[in-house]
Backbone as a printed PyTorch tensor [residue, N CA C, xyz], in Angstrom:
tensor([[[-68.1170,  62.8910, -56.4960],
         [-66.9410,  62.9910, -55.6440],
         [-65.8110,  62.1530, -56.2620]],

        [[-64.6130,  62.7280, -56.3480],
         [-63.4710,  62.0330, -56.9330],
         [-62.9940,  60.9440, -55.9720]],

        [[-62.4500,  59.8800, -56.5730],
         [-61.9940,  58.7490, -55.7410],
         [-60.9220,  59.1550, -54.7460]],

        [[-60.0870,  60.1310, -55.1180],
         [-59.0200,  60.5690, -54.2130],
         [-59.5780,  61.1620, -52.9330]],

        [[-60.8040,  61.6920, -52.9890],
         [-61.4030,  62.3280, -51.8250],
         [-62.1680,  61.3460, -50.9380]],

        [[-62.3650,  60.1310, -51.4190],
         [-63.1260,  59.1340, -50.6570],
         [-62.2690,  58.5490, -49.5370]],

        [[-62.9180,  58.1890, -48.4500],
         [-62.2100,  57.5290, -47.3440],
         [-61.8860,  56.0880, -47.7500]],

        [[-61.0060,  55.4670, -46.9830],
         [-60.6620,  54.0620, -47.2430],
         [-61.9160,  53.1950, -47.2080]],

        [[-62.7460,  53.4380, -46.2180],
         [-63.9410,  52.6190, -46.0450],
         [-64.9200,  52.8100, -47.2090]],

        [[-65.0190,  54.0460, -47.7170],
         [-65.8940,  54.3040, -48.8700],
         [-65.3710,  53.5940, -50.1180]],

        [[-64.0600,  53.6260, -50.3130],
         [-63.4710,  52.9210, -51.4510],
         [-63.7240,  51.4140, -51.3410]],

        [[-63.5730,  50.8950, -50.1320],
         [-63.8030,  49.4670, -49.9120],
         [-65.2630,  49.1020, -50.1800]],

        [[-66.1670,  49.9550, -49.7380],
         [-67.5990,  49.7050, -49.9810],
         [-67.8990,  49.7100, -51.4750]],

        [[-67.2850,  50.6320, -52.1980],
         [-67.4930,  50.6780, -53.6520],
         [-66.9380,  49.4180, -54.3180]],

        [[-65.7790,  48.9530, -53.8450],
         [-65.2100,  47.7230, -54.4080],
         [-66.1530,  46.5490, -54.1650]],

        [[-66.6650,  46.4650, -52.9500],
         [-67.5780,  45.3640, -52.6240],
         [-68.8860,  45.4510, -53.4140]],

        [[-69.1900,  46.6560, -53.8870],
         [-70.3860,  46.8330, -54.7130],
         [-70.0940,  46.5730, -56.1950]],

        [[-68.8540,  46.2000, -56.5060],
         [-68.5240,  45.8230, -57.8830],
         [-67.6410,  46.7870, -58.6340]],

        [[-67.2460,  47.8880, -58.0220],
         [-66.3740,  48.8560, -58.6900],
         [-64.9130,  48.4950, -58.4060]],

        [[-64.3330,  47.6340, -59.2430],
         [-62.9930,  47.0950, -58.9740],
         [-61.9080,  48.1660, -58.9570]],

        [[-62.0950,  49.2530, -59.7040],
         [-61.0680,  50.3010, -59.7170],
         [-60.9260,  50.9730, -58.3520]],

        [[-61.9310,  50.8550, -57.5060],
         [-61.8510,  51.4210, -56.1540],
         [-60.7610,  50.7370, -55.3370]],

        [[-60.6100,  49.4240, -55.5220],
         [-59.5730,  48.6980, -54.7840],
         [-58.1930,  49.1150, -55.2830]],

        [[-58.0550,  49.3260, -56.5920],
         [-56.7770,  49.8050, -57.1330],
         [-56.3930,  51.1330, -56.4810]],

        [[-57.3670,  52.0310, -56.3630],
         [-57.1240,  53.3310, -55.7350],
         [-56.7400,  53.1670, -54.2660]],

        [[-57.4460,  52.2780, -53.5830],
         [-57.1770,  52.0380, -52.1610],
         [-55.7700,  51.4860, -51.9620]],

        [[-55.3840,  50.4930, -52.7450],
         [-54.0550,  49.9080, -52.6110],
         [-52.9680,  50.8930, -53.0460]],

        [[-53.2470,  51.6880, -54.0770],
         [-52.2680,  52.6850, -54.5280],
         [-51.9820,  53.6960, -53.4160]],

        [[-53.0080,  53.9920, -52.6390],
         [-52.8940,  54.9390, -51.5300],
         [-51.8510,  54.4770, -50.5120]],

        [[-51.6960,  53.1570, -50.3330],
         [-50.8140,  52.6120, -49.2930],
         [-49.5590,  51.9320, -49.8370]],

        [[-49.4500,  51.8000, -51.1390],
         [-48.3370,  51.0150, -51.6940],
         [-46.9790,  51.5370, -51.2540]],

        [[-46.7590,  52.8480, -51.3990],
         [-45.4510,  53.4080, -51.0430],
         [-45.1520,  53.2140, -49.5650]],

        [[-46.1440,  53.4640, -48.7100],
         [-45.9250,  53.3240, -47.2640],
         [-45.6090,  51.8820, -46.8790]],

        [[-46.3160,  50.9300, -47.4770],
         [-46.0600,  49.5150, -47.1800],
         [-44.6800,  49.1170, -47.7010]],

        [[-44.3280,  49.5810, -48.9040],
         [-43.0170,  49.2540, -49.4720],
         [-41.8870,  49.8250, -48.6090]],

        [[-42.0570,  51.0480, -48.1320],
         [-41.0410,  51.6620, -47.2540],
         [-40.9440,  50.8810, -45.9450]],

        [[-42.0800,  50.4860, -45.4020],
         [-42.0930,  49.6980, -44.1660],
         [-41.3460,  48.3830, -44.3790]],

        [[-41.5940,  47.7340, -45.5240],
         [-40.9060,  46.4770, -45.8410],
         [-39.4070,  46.7110, -46.0120]],

        [[-39.0380,  47.8530, -46.5910],
         [-37.6160,  48.1670, -46.7650],
         [-36.9310,  48.3190, -45.4140]],

        [[-37.6090,  48.9700, -44.4610],
         [-37.0340,  49.0860, -43.1130],
         [-36.8520,  47.7170, -42.4940]],

        [[-37.7390,  46.8180, -42.8220],
         [-37.6970,  45.4610, -42.2800],
         [-36.5630,  44.6550, -42.9100]],

        [[-36.3930,  44.7630, -44.2430],
         [-35.4200,  43.9240, -44.9470],
         [-34.0860,  44.6070, -45.2000]],

        [[-34.1070,  45.9320, -45.3910],
         [-32.8860,  46.6410, -45.7510],
         [-32.4770,  46.4090, -47.1930]],

        [[-33.3470,  45.8230, -47.9930],
         [-33.0430,  45.4850, -49.3810],
         [-34.2500,  45.8770, -50.2370]],

        [[-34.0130,  46.7460, -51.2410],
         [-35.1240,  47.2500, -52.0680],
         [-35.8600,  46.1410, -52.7970]],

        [[-35.1220,  45.2190, -53.3750],
         [-35.7610,  44.1500, -54.1500],
         [-36.6300,  43.2630, -53.2510]],

        [[-36.0750,  42.8660, -52.1170],
         [-36.8540,  42.0530, -51.1700],
         [-38.0600,  42.8240, -50.6550]],

        [[-37.8750,  44.1190, -50.4140],
         [-38.9840,  44.9480, -49.9230],
         [-40.0890,  45.0230, -50.9640]],

        [[-39.7180,  45.1760, -52.2290],
         [-40.7140,  45.2180, -53.3000],
         [-41.4790,  43.9110, -53.4050]],

        [[-40.7470,  42.8020, -53.3040],
         [-41.3980,  41.4830, -53.3620],
         [-42.3440,  41.2910, -52.1790]],

        [[-41.8910,  41.6770, -50.9910],
         [-42.7340,  41.5450, -49.7990],
         [-43.9910,  42.4030, -49.9150]],

        [[-43.8250,  43.6330, -50.4140],
         [-44.9850,  44.5250, -50.5630],
         [-46.0040,  43.9040, -51.5190]],

        [[-45.5330,  43.3450, -52.6330],
         [-46.4420,  42.6890, -53.5790],
         [-47.1750,  41.5410, -52.8920]],

        [[-46.4340,  40.7260, -52.1570],
         [-47.0440,  39.5990, -51.4400],
         [-48.0950,  40.0840, -50.4410]],

        [[-47.7870,  41.1930, -49.7760],
         [-48.7090,  41.7300, -48.7650],
         [-50.0140,  42.1750, -49.4140]],

        [[-49.9340,  42.8860, -50.5430],
         [-51.1570,  43.3350, -51.1990],
         [-51.9420,  42.1610, -51.7730]],

        [[-51.2490,  41.1420, -52.2380],
         [-51.9410,  39.9410, -52.7140],
         [-52.6540,  39.2590, -51.5470]],

        [[-51.9640,  39.1500, -50.4270],
         [-52.5630,  38.5440, -49.2320],
         [-53.7560,  39.3750, -48.7470]],

        [[-53.5990,  40.7030, -48.7560],
         [-54.6960,  41.5760, -48.3360],
         [-55.8990,  41.3850, -49.2620]],

        [[-55.6570,  41.3030, -50.5570],
         [-56.7510,  41.1020, -51.5150],
         [-57.4740,  39.7790, -51.2320]],

        [[-56.6870,  38.7250, -51.0350],
         [-57.2830,  37.4050, -50.7970],
         [-58.0670,  37.3470, -49.4800]],

        [[-57.6530,  38.1540, -48.5140],
         [-58.2880,  38.1100, -47.1940],
         [-59.1680,  39.3180, -46.9130]],

        [[-59.5380,  40.0470, -47.9440],
         [-60.3420,  41.2550, -47.7800],
         [-61.6600,  40.9780, -47.0630]],

        [[-62.1980,  39.7850, -47.2390],
         [-63.4520,  39.4390, -46.5570],
         [-63.2890,  39.4130, -45.0420]],

        [[-62.0440,  39.2100, -44.5650],
         [-61.8360,  39.1560, -43.1090],
         [-61.8110,  40.5540, -42.4910]],

        [[-61.7290,  41.6050, -43.3310],
         [-61.7820,  42.9730, -42.7960],
         [-63.2340,  43.3140, -42.5160]],

        [[-63.5650,  43.4400, -41.2330],
         [-64.9470,  43.6730, -40.8220],
         [-65.2130,  45.1350, -40.4870]],

        [[-64.1830,  45.9620, -40.5010],
         [-64.3810,  47.3670, -40.2000],
         [-64.3140,  47.6920, -38.7140]],

        [[-63.8230,  46.7440, -37.8950],
         [-63.6860,  47.0030, -36.4550],
         [-62.5890,  48.0290, -36.1750]],

        [[-61.6630,  48.1610, -37.1200],
         [-60.5740,  49.1270, -36.9980],
         [-60.4650,  49.8500, -38.3360]],

        [[-59.5370,  50.7840, -38.4090],
         [-59.2980,  51.4560, -39.6880],
         [-58.7420,  50.4440, -40.6810]],

        [[-58.9730,  50.6770, -41.9540],
         [-58.4230,  49.7990, -42.9880],
         [-56.8970,  49.8040, -42.9100]],

        [[-56.3100,  50.9880, -42.6760],
         [-54.8390,  51.0850, -42.6250],
         [-54.2850,  50.2270, -41.4880]],

        [[-54.9700,  50.2000, -40.3540],
         [-54.5260,  49.3700, -39.2190],
         [-54.5510,  47.9030, -39.6090]],

        [[-55.6250,  47.4980, -40.2490],
         [-55.7520,  46.1100, -40.6930],
         [-54.6460,  45.7690, -41.7040]],

        [[-54.4090,  46.6660, -42.6700],
         [-53.3990,  46.4240, -43.7010],
         [-52.0060,  46.3240, -43.0890]],

        [[-51.6880,  47.2200, -42.1350],
         [-50.3680,  47.1590, -41.5050],
         [-50.2150,  45.9100, -40.6360]],

        [[-51.3010,  45.4270, -40.0770],
         [-51.2480,  44.1670, -39.3250],
         [-50.9460,  43.0130, -40.2700]],

        [[-51.5970,  43.0160, -41.4330],
         [-51.3020,  41.9970, -42.4560],
         [-49.8320,  42.0910, -42.8420]],

        [[-49.3440,  43.3150, -43.0480],
         [-47.9440,  43.5180, -43.4460],
         [-46.9870,  43.0180, -42.3730]],

        [[-47.2440,  43.4180, -41.1290],
         [-46.3500,  42.9970, -40.0400],
         [-46.3250,  41.4800, -39.9060]],

        [[-47.4950,  40.8590, -39.9020],
         [-47.5560,  39.4040, -39.7590],
         [-46.8490,  38.7040, -40.9120]],

        [[-47.0500,  39.2000, -42.1230],
         [-46.4080,  38.5680, -43.2750],
         [-44.8820,  38.7040, -43.1910]],

        [[-44.4130,  39.8840, -42.8150],
         [-42.9580,  40.0970, -42.7090],
         [-42.3500,  39.2360, -41.6090]],

        [[-43.0110,  39.1530, -40.4680],
         [-42.5000,  38.3230, -39.3690],
         [-42.4790,  36.8500, -39.7990]],

        [[-43.5440,  36.3930, -40.4520],
         [-43.5810,  35.0080, -40.9210],
         [-42.5040,  34.7500, -41.9630]],

        [[-42.2890,  35.7180, -42.8430],
         [-41.2380,  35.5750, -43.8610],
         [-39.8690,  35.5150, -43.2040]],

        [[-39.6610,  36.3250, -42.1610],
         [-38.3830,  36.3250, -41.4350],
         [-38.1450,  34.9520, -40.8020]],

        [[-39.1970,  34.3860, -40.1850],
         [-39.0750,  33.0580, -39.5740],
         [-38.7800,  32.0070, -40.6370]],

        [[-39.4690,  32.1010, -41.7760],
         [-39.2520,  31.1300, -42.8520],
         [-37.8270,  31.2230, -43.3850]],

        [[-37.3230,  32.4510, -43.5350],
         [-35.9420,  32.6230, -44.0080],
         [-34.9540,  32.0500, -43.0010]],

        [[-35.2080,  32.2920, -41.7230],
         [-34.3180,  31.7580, -40.6860],
         [-34.3220,  30.2370, -40.7170]],

        [[-35.5010,  29.6400, -40.8990],
         [-35.5980,  28.1800, -40.9620],
         [-34.8640,  27.6530, -42.1940]],

        [[-35.0330,  28.3370, -43.3300],
         [-34.3360,  27.9080, -44.5560],
         [-32.8280,  28.0380, -44.3850]],

        [[-32.3920,  29.1210, -43.7340],
         [-30.9560,  29.3110, -43.5140],
         [-30.4060,  28.2180, -42.6160]],

        [[-31.1690,  27.8740, -41.5700],
         [-30.7340,  26.8150, -40.6560],
         [-30.6530,  25.4740, -41.3830]],

        [[-31.6560,  25.1810, -42.2230],
         [-31.6270,  23.9370, -43.0000],
         [-30.4290,  23.9260, -43.9390]],

        [[-30.1430,  25.0790, -44.5550],
         [-29.0040,  25.1630, -45.4670],
         [-27.7010,  24.9000, -44.7250]],

        [[-27.5910,  25.4750, -43.5130],
         [-26.3750,  25.2510, -42.7280],
         [-26.2270,  23.7820, -42.3580]],

        [[-27.3480,  23.1660, -41.9650],
         [-27.2830,  21.7540, -41.6180],
         [-26.8830,  20.9180, -42.8290]],

        [[-27.4210,  21.2770, -44.0020],
         [-27.0620,  20.5360, -45.2150],
         [-25.5960,  20.7640, -45.5600]],

        [[-25.1150,  22.0110, -45.3770],
         [-23.7120,  22.2980, -45.6490],
         [-22.8050,  21.4770, -44.7470]],

        [[-23.1850,  21.3790, -43.4740],
         [-22.3740,  20.5920, -42.5410],
         [-22.3010,  19.1390, -42.9970]],

        [[-23.4150,  18.6350, -43.5520],
         [-23.4140,  17.2530, -44.0240],
         [-22.6190,  17.0920, -45.3040]],

        [[-22.5860,  18.1480, -46.1350],
         [-21.9470,  18.0500, -47.4380],
         [-20.4470,  18.3240, -47.4250]],

        [[-19.9300,  18.8530, -46.3430],
         [-18.5080,  19.2040, -46.3100],
         [-17.6790,  17.9240, -46.1980]],

        [[-16.8480,  17.6580, -47.2130],
         [-16.0040,  16.4740, -47.1200],
         [-14.8450,  16.7290, -46.1590]],

        [[-14.6130,  15.8100, -45.2810],
         [-13.5170,  15.9340, -44.3400],
         [-12.2970,  15.2310, -44.9100]],

        [[-11.2230,  15.9960, -44.9670],
         [-10.0040,  15.4330, -45.5450],
         [ -9.2080,  14.6370, -44.5270]],

        [[ -9.4020,  14.9090, -43.2600],
         [ -8.5780,  14.2500, -42.2620],
         [ -9.3510,  13.3390, -41.3410]],

        [[-10.2380,  12.5330, -41.8340],
         [-11.0340,  11.6120, -41.0260],
         [-11.5450,  12.3210, -39.7800]],

        [[-12.8000,  12.6870, -39.7670],
         [-13.3410,  13.4660, -38.6510],
         [-13.2810,  12.7040, -37.3390]],

        [[-13.0770,  13.4720, -36.3110],
         [-13.1210,  12.9180, -34.9730],
         [-14.5970,  12.8590, -34.5820]],

        [[-15.1590,  11.6710, -34.5840],
         [-16.5850,  11.4870, -34.3380],
         [-16.9750,  12.0500, -32.9790]],

        [[-16.1500,  11.8560, -31.9850],
         [-16.4430,  12.3490, -30.6500],
         [-16.5500,  13.8740, -30.6360]],

        [[-15.6310,  14.5610, -31.3330],
         [-15.6670,  16.0240, -31.3970],
         [-16.9370,  16.5020, -32.0940]],

        [[-17.3130,  15.8530, -33.1820],
         [-18.5280,  16.2260, -33.9150],
         [-19.7650,  16.0420, -33.0430]],

        [[-19.8180,  14.9440, -32.3030],
         [-20.9600,  14.6960, -31.4240],
         [-21.0220,  15.7190, -30.2890]],

        [[-19.8600,  16.0640, -29.7330],
         [-19.8190,  17.0530, -28.6590],
         [-20.2900,  18.4190, -29.1630]],

        [[-19.8710,  18.7780, -30.3810],
         [-20.2850,  20.0600, -30.9520],
         [-21.7960,  20.0890, -31.1550]],

        [[-22.3380,  19.0050, -31.6920],
         [-23.7820,  18.9250, -31.9120],
         [-24.5330,  18.9970, -30.5830]],

        [[-24.0220,  18.3180, -29.5760],
         [-24.6630,  18.3230, -28.2580],
         [-24.6310,  19.7320, -27.6500]],

        [[-23.5270,  20.4520, -27.8410],
         [-23.4110,  21.8140, -27.3230],
         [-24.4360,  22.7340, -27.9840]],

        [[-24.5820,  22.6170, -29.3040],
         [-25.5610,  23.4320, -30.0280],
         [-26.9710,  23.1250, -29.5260]],

        [[-27.2800,  21.8410, -29.3590],
         [-28.6030,  21.4490, -28.8670],
         [-28.8220,  21.9550, -27.4340]],

        [[-27.7730,  21.9140, -26.6220],
         [-27.8720,  22.4100, -25.2480],
         [-28.1650,  23.9090, -25.2490]],

        [[-27.4770,  24.6580, -26.1100],
         [-27.6880,  26.1010, -26.1800],
         [-29.1140,  26.4170, -26.6440]],

        [[-29.5970,  25.6920, -27.6290],
         [-30.9810,  25.9000, -28.0800],
         [-31.9550,  25.5900, -26.9450]],

        [[-31.6690,  24.5320, -26.2080],
         [-32.5140,  24.1770, -25.0650],
         [-32.5100,  25.2660, -24.0100]],

        [[-31.3290,  25.8450, -23.7460],
         [-31.2360,  26.9370, -22.7800],
         [-32.0860,  28.1300, -23.2170]],

        [[-32.0200,  28.4620, -24.5020],
         [-32.8260,  29.5640, -25.0220],
         [-34.3130,  29.2790, -24.8310]],

        [[-34.7260,  28.0740, -25.2130],
         [-36.1460,  27.7110, -25.1140],
         [-36.6250,  27.6840, -23.6670]],

        [[-35.7970,  27.1580, -22.7750],
         [-36.1980,  27.0150, -21.3720],
         [-36.1140,  28.3230, -20.5900]],

        [[-35.2460,  29.2340, -21.0200],
         [-34.9560,  30.4250, -20.2380],
         [-35.7710,  31.6490, -20.6550]],

        [[-35.9690,  31.8300, -21.9620],
         [-36.5850,  33.0610, -22.4490],
         [-38.0650,  32.8800, -22.7440]],

        [[-38.8200,  33.9560, -22.5440],
         [-40.2260,  33.8860, -22.9470],
         [-40.3060,  34.1340, -24.4590]],

        [[-41.4710,  33.9800, -25.0390],
         [-41.5910,  34.0240, -26.5010],
         [-41.1920,  35.3850, -27.0640]],

        [[-41.5250,  36.4720, -26.3860],
         [-41.1580,  37.8000, -26.8990],
         [-39.6480,  37.9840, -26.8610]],

        [[-39.0090,  37.5590, -25.7720],
         [-37.5470,  37.6720, -25.6870],
         [-36.8810,  36.8580, -26.7910]],

        [[-37.3950,  35.6500, -27.0580],
         [-36.8230,  34.8210, -28.1320],
         [-36.9800,  35.5160, -29.4790]],

        [[-38.1580,  36.0990, -29.7300],
         [-38.3750,  36.7920, -30.9930],
         [-37.4320,  37.9790, -31.1370]],

        [[-37.3040,  38.7760, -30.0770],
         [-36.4260,  39.9420, -30.1180],
         [-34.9880,  39.5140, -30.3700]],

        [[-34.5160,  38.5150, -29.6410],
         [-33.1270,  38.0580, -29.7950],
         [-32.8890,  37.4940, -31.1980]],

        [[-33.8420,  36.7210, -31.7040],
         [-33.6910,  36.1350, -33.0410],
         [-33.6670,  37.2200, -34.1050]],

        [[-34.6100,  38.1660, -34.0280],
         [-34.6510,  39.2260, -35.0350],
         [-33.4200,  40.1230, -34.9570]],

        [[-33.0270,  40.5090, -33.7340],
         [-31.9180,  41.4590, -33.6160],
         [-30.5580,  40.8100, -33.8460]],

        [[-30.2870,  39.7000, -33.1580],
         [-28.9600,  39.0970, -33.2610],
         [-28.8620,  38.0850, -34.4100]],

        [[-29.9360,  37.3370, -34.6400],
         [-29.8970,  36.3400, -35.7060],
         [-30.1220,  36.9190, -37.0810]],

        [[-31.0300,  37.9170, -37.1830],
         [-31.3740,  38.4820, -38.4800],
         [-30.8670,  39.9070, -38.6690]],

        [[-30.2050,  40.4490, -37.6520],
         [-29.5960,  41.7790, -37.6980],
         [-30.5950,  42.8950, -37.9900]],

        [[-31.8040,  42.7700, -37.4310],
         [-32.8060,  43.8300, -37.5380],
         [-32.5360,  44.8150, -36.4090]],

        [[-32.5730,  46.1130, -36.7100],
         [-32.2960,  47.1090, -35.6710],
         [-33.3290,  47.0090, -34.5520]],

        [[-32.9200,  47.4460, -33.3630],
         [-33.8240,  47.3730, -32.2120],
         [-35.0780,  48.2250, -32.4180]],

        [[-34.9270,  49.3850, -33.0650],
         [-36.1000,  50.2130, -33.3400],
         [-37.0710,  49.4880, -34.2670]],

        [[-36.5230,  48.8210, -35.2890],
         [-37.3790,  48.0770, -36.2180],
         [-38.0490,  46.8990, -35.5150]],

        [[-37.3180,  46.2250, -34.6380],
         [-37.8950,  45.1040, -33.8820],
         [-39.0450,  45.6080, -33.0140]],

        [[-38.8430,  46.7570, -32.3820],
         [-39.8920,  47.3410, -31.5440],
         [-41.1550,  47.5810, -32.3580]],

        [[-40.9870,  48.1480, -33.5610],
         [-42.1510,  48.4090, -34.4220],
         [-42.7660,  47.1110, -34.9270]],

        [[-41.9290,  46.1800, -35.3700],
         [-42.4350,  44.9240, -35.9330],
         [-43.2760,  44.1420, -34.9400]],

        [[-42.8030,  44.0840, -33.7120],
         [-43.5000,  43.2950, -32.7020],
         [-44.5530,  44.1060, -31.9490]],

        [[-44.6520,  45.3990, -32.2770],
         [-45.6470,  46.2390, -31.6190],
         [-45.4140,  46.3810, -30.1290]],

        [[-44.1410,  46.4940, -29.7250],
         [-43.8030,  46.6090, -28.3060],
         [-44.1290,  48.0180, -27.8200]],

        [[-44.8560,  48.1230, -26.7250],
         [-45.3170,  49.4250, -26.2590],
         [-44.6230,  49.9090, -24.9930]],

        [[-43.7110,  49.1090, -24.4410],
         [-42.9900,  49.5500, -23.2400],
         [-42.0360,  50.6920, -23.6000]],

        [[-41.6260,  51.4640, -22.6060],
         [-40.8320,  52.6700, -22.8390],
         [-39.5170,  52.4010, -23.5700]],

        [[-38.8250,  51.3220, -23.2460],
         [-37.5250,  51.0320, -23.8580],
         [-37.6300,  50.1520, -25.0970]],

        [[-38.8050,  49.6680, -25.4170],
         [-38.9870,  48.8330, -26.5950],
         [-38.1910,  47.5470, -26.5240]],

        [[-37.6230,  47.1410, -27.6560],
         [-36.8920,  45.8700, -27.7550],
         [-35.6530,  45.8520, -26.8690]],

        [[-35.0710,  47.0330, -26.6190],
         [-33.8600,  47.1160, -25.8050],
         [-34.0700,  46.4650, -24.4350]],

        [[-35.2280,  46.6860, -23.8330],
         [-35.5280,  46.1200, -22.5130],
         [-35.5490,  44.5960, -22.5660]],

        [[-36.0680,  44.0470, -23.6610],
         [-36.1210,  42.5880, -23.7960],
         [-34.7260,  42.0020, -23.9950]],

        [[-33.8520,  42.7250, -24.6860],
         [-32.4690,  42.2540, -24.8690],
         [-31.7570,  42.2160, -23.5200]],

        [[-31.9110,  43.2790, -22.7350],
         [-31.2690,  43.3300, -21.4070],
         [-31.7700,  42.1830, -20.5310]],

        [[-33.0810,  41.9950, -20.5170],
         [-33.6740,  40.9250, -19.7080],
         [-33.1960,  39.5480, -20.1790]],

        [[-33.1960,  39.3470, -21.5170],
         [-32.7820,  38.0540, -22.0670],
         [-31.3150,  37.7600, -21.7580]],

        [[-30.4500,  38.7570, -21.8850],
         [-29.0220,  38.5570, -21.6000],
         [-28.8040,  38.1900, -20.1300]],

        [[-29.5410,  38.8760, -19.2510],
         [-29.4220,  38.5870, -17.8210],
         [-29.8600,  37.1570, -17.5330]],

        [[-31.0120,  36.7620, -18.0830],
         [-31.5270,  35.4100, -17.8660],
         [-30.5680,  34.3610, -18.4330]],

        [[-30.0460,  34.6360, -19.6390],
         [-29.1360,  33.6660, -20.2690],
         [-27.8270,  33.5410, -19.4960]],

        [[-27.3040,  34.6440, -18.9860],
         [-26.0590,  34.5880, -18.2050],
         [-26.2540,  33.7050, -16.9730]],

        [[-27.3860,  33.8780, -16.3030],
         [-27.6860,  33.0550, -15.1270],
         [-27.8410,  31.5880, -15.5220]],

        [[-28.5490,  31.3370, -16.6160],
         [-28.7720,  29.9570, -17.0710],
         [-27.4600,  29.2880, -17.4600]],

        [[-26.5620,  30.0140, -18.1160],
         [-25.2680,  29.4510, -18.5210],
         [-24.4290,  29.1440, -17.2820]],

        [[-24.4510,  30.0240, -16.2720],
         [-23.7070,  29.7600, -15.0340],
         [-24.2090,  28.4900, -14.3600]],

        [[-25.5360,  28.3320, -14.2960],
         [-26.0980,  27.1190, -13.6930],
         [-25.7040,  25.8810, -14.4880]],

        [[-25.7610,  26.0050, -15.8160],
         [-25.4080,  24.8720, -16.6800],
         [-23.9470,  24.4900, -16.4780]],

        [[-23.0670,  25.4790, -16.4160],
         [-21.6360,  25.2040, -16.1990],
         [-21.4150,  24.5430, -14.8390]],

        [[-22.1430,  25.0120, -13.8360],
         [-22.0170,  24.4280, -12.4970],
         [-22.4520,  22.9620, -12.5210]],

        [[-23.5590,  22.6710, -13.2080],
         [-24.0180,  21.2760, -13.3180],
         [-23.0040,  20.4310, -14.0710]],

        [[-22.4260,  21.0120, -15.1270],
         [-21.4270,  20.2810, -15.9080],
         [-20.2110,  19.9670, -15.0360]],

        [[-19.7990,  20.9680, -14.2360],
         [-18.6430,  20.7650, -13.3550],
         [-18.9000,  19.6630, -12.3390]],

        [[-20.1000,  19.6210, -11.7660],
         [-20.4330,  18.5700, -10.7950],
         [-20.5110,  17.1940, -11.4500]],

        [[-20.9830,  17.1470, -12.6950],
         [-21.1230,  15.8300, -13.3440],
         [-19.7670,  15.2500, -13.7610]],

        [[-18.7410,  16.1070, -13.8820],
         [-17.4170,  15.6170, -14.2670],
         [-16.5460,  15.2660, -13.0510]],

        [[-17.0740,  15.5290, -11.8530],
         [-16.2880,  15.2230, -10.6390],
         [-16.3000,  13.7520, -10.3260]]])
C-alpha cells in the first residue's frame, strides 16, 4: 500500500515503528493547511511560514503526547492554535515592553511636568484595572486579539474555538456594555472624590 493511501494513524504507527519517512509524509499532508491557517492568523506570509515551521517542530517534539483519543488532525490543529495564541500574547507583551522602553527613552525638551506624567500613568493603570475587573477571560482575549492585534472577528472565533452563534462578535458586544457601565461608575466615583 502506498504511503499516500495510508491514514494519519497508520503513518504515525509506522513512524513509531522506526519508519521516519512516514512522519515526513504525515507532516507534508498538513503543511499547506497549517501554513494557510497561520496566514489567516498573522496576515503576513513570512510570519505564517515561520509559525508553521515552529508548529511542526513543536508537534514533532510532543508527538508522544498524542494518544489517539482524537484524530491526528484535531491534535495538530490544537497544537497550532495554542502556539499561535501564545505567540500573539508574547508579541503583545514584547510590544508593550517596547512602548514602555520608548516612553523612558524619549528625551523631553521642555522639562516634563511630573504631575501630568504621573496622572497619565495612573489613568493607564486604572484602565487596565477596569479591564481586568470587568471582563471575563474570554472577553479579554477577544478584545485583545480584535482591537489590540487587529485580528478579524471571524479569525478570533476560529482561534478561540468559540461555538456560540455570533462567535467573537457577541463577546465584543458584551465587553463594550460591561466596560461602558464600569467607566460610568468609575467617573461617578471620581466626581464624588473631587467634591
